[in-house]
C-alpha positions in Angstrom: 155.6 81.1 123.2 152.4 79.5 121.7 150.6 80.6 118.7 148.1 83.8 119.6 151.1 85.1 121.8 151.6 87.9 118.9 151.8 85.6 115.5 149.8 86.9 112.8 148.4 83.8 111.4 145.7 85.6 108.9 146.9 84.4 105.0 146.0 87.9 103.8 146.9 91.5 104.7 144.1 93.2 106.3 143.0 96.9 105.3 141.6 99.2 107.8 139.0 101.1 105.8 136.0 102.8 107.8 133.3 102.3 104.6 129.3 102.3 104.4 128.2 99.0 104.2 124.8 97.1 103.6 124.0 93.6 104.8 121.4 91.6 103.1 120.4 88.5 105.6 119.6 85.1 103.4 116.4 84.7 105.7 112.8 84.2 105.0 112.3 87.9 104.4 115.6 89.4 103.3 116.4 92.0 106.2 118.9 95.1 105.0 121.0 96.0 108.2 123.5 99.3 108.1 126.5 99.1 109.0 130.4 100.4 108.3 133.5 98.2 108.0 136.4 98.0 110.4 138.9 96.1 107.6 138.7 94.3 104.8 140.9 91.5 103.4 140.6 89.5 100.0 139.5 86.1 102.3 137.1 88.5 105.1 135.7 91.5 106.4 135.0 92.6 110.1 132.1 95.2 110.3 130.0 96.8 112.6 125.8 96.5 112.0 122.7 98.0 113.6 121.6 94.5 114.2 121.2 91.0 115.2 123.4 88.7 113.1 123.9 85.1 113.9 127.4 83.0 113.5 127.2 80.5 110.7 124.6 82.7 108.8 124.7 83.1 105.3 125.1 86.9 103.6 125.7 89.0 101.3 127.4 92.5 102.1 127.9 95.5 99.9 130.6 97.9 100.4 130.4 101.1 99.2 133.7 102.2 97.1 132.8 105.2 96.2 129.6 107.9 95.6 129.9 110.4 92.7 127.1 112.8 93.2 127.7 114.7 90.3 127.5 111.9 88.0 125.0 110.3 90.0 127.3 106.8 89.9 127.7 104.7 93.2 130.7 102.2 93.1 130.4 99.0 95.0 132.0 95.8 96.3 129.5 93.4 96.1 130.0 90.0 98.6 129.2 86.6 100.1 130.4 84.5 102.2 129.2 83.7 106.3 129.1 85.0 109.5 132.1 83.6 111.5 131.5 85.0 115.0 129.6 88.4 116.4 131.2 90.4 119.0 129.1 93.2 121.4 129.6 96.7 121.1 129.2 99.4 123.5 126.1 100.6 121.8 123.3 98.1 122.6 121.6 98.1 119.0 125.5 97.3 117.0 126.9 93.7 116.3 130.4 93.6 115.4 130.8 91.1 113.0 133.4 88.9 111.4 132.5 87.2 107.6 134.1 84.9 105.3 134.5 86.4 101.5 133.2 83.4 99.2 132.6 85.4 96.6 132.9 89.3 95.6 132.2 91.6 92.2 133.0 95.4 91.8 129.8 96.8 90.6 128.2 100.4 89.0 125.1 101.3 89.5 123.6 104.8 88.8 122.0 106.5 92.2 118.4 107.3 92.4 117.0 110.8 92.2 
């Protein structure tokens, strides 16, 4: 049996969560893409976004963890990392993105009215 035949090589547990996320690409002009996570771990994430992303690119992504419309607050996870790989999806307009999480922080923000 080879390593790729069923042995899990990841060092951290993946959580299969579908949450809204925004990806900001660090280019000359900041580009923001909308998407949804498929899974998260302490070291990385896989998400699908509406737009083009390239392997090796530095990115920042914000995962919305909670929205409380009554109190007009939002809690999200702000992550910085880089794209490891991209995958084609069924939809032509979307791209699957596997990215590292090099740094992260939890943040709260008031929702704009």
